[in-house]
C-alpha positions in Angstrom: -79.3 -56.0 -53.5 -81.7 -53.4 -52.8 -79.8 -52.5 -48.9 -76.6 -51.9 -51.6 -78.5 -49.6 -53.6 -79.7 -47.6 -51.2 -76.2 -48.0 -49.2 -74.4 -45.9 -52.7 -77.3 -44.0 -52.6 -76.4 -42.6 -49.4 -72.9 -42.4 -49.9 -73.5 -40.2 -52.7 -75.7 -37.9 -51.2 -72.6 -37.8 -48.1 -70.0 -37.5 -50.7 -72.3 -34.6 -52.8 -72.8 -32.5 -49.8 -69.0 -32.9 -48.8 -68.0 -31.7 -52.2 -66.8 -34.7 -53.5 -68.3 -35.0 -57.3 -66.1 -37.4 -58.7 -67.3 -40.3 -56.1 -70.9 -38.9 -56.0 -71.2 -39.2 -59.6 -69.9 -42.8 -59.4 -71.7 -43.8 -56.2 -75.1 -42.7 -58.3 -74.2 -44.9 -61.1 -73.8 -47.8 -59.2 -76.9 -46.9 -57.1 -78.8 -46.8 -60.7 -77.3 -50.3 -61.5 -78.2 -52.2 -58.9 -81.7 -50.7 -58.7 -82.5 -51.6 -62.0 -81.1 -54.9 -61.2 -83.0 -55.4 -58.0 -86.0 -54.4 -60.0 -85.6 -57.1 -63.0 -84.9 -60.0 -60.6 -88.2 -58.8 -58.2 -90.5 -59.0 -61.6 -88.7 -62.1 -63.0 -89.4 -63.8 -59.2 -92.9 -62.5 -59.2 -93.3 -64.3 -62.2 -92.1 -67.1 -61.9 -91.8 -67.8 -58.5 -95.3 -68.4 -57.7 -95.9 -71.7 -59.4 -97.2 -74.3 -58.3 -96.8 -78.0 -59.1 -99.2 -79.6 -61.0 -100.5 -82.9 -59.2 
């Protein structure tokens, strides 16, 4: 998911450089959403993913 966020960020940068402001804004918005979803899932995995079964 982080890869998708980085990809949309790169698309936004390229679109911004080429003058496509609407596409750049949309791509940045999608990149932000994907990054925060990744961050939440990462924290949840850190908290709940390391549990060891009790004997």
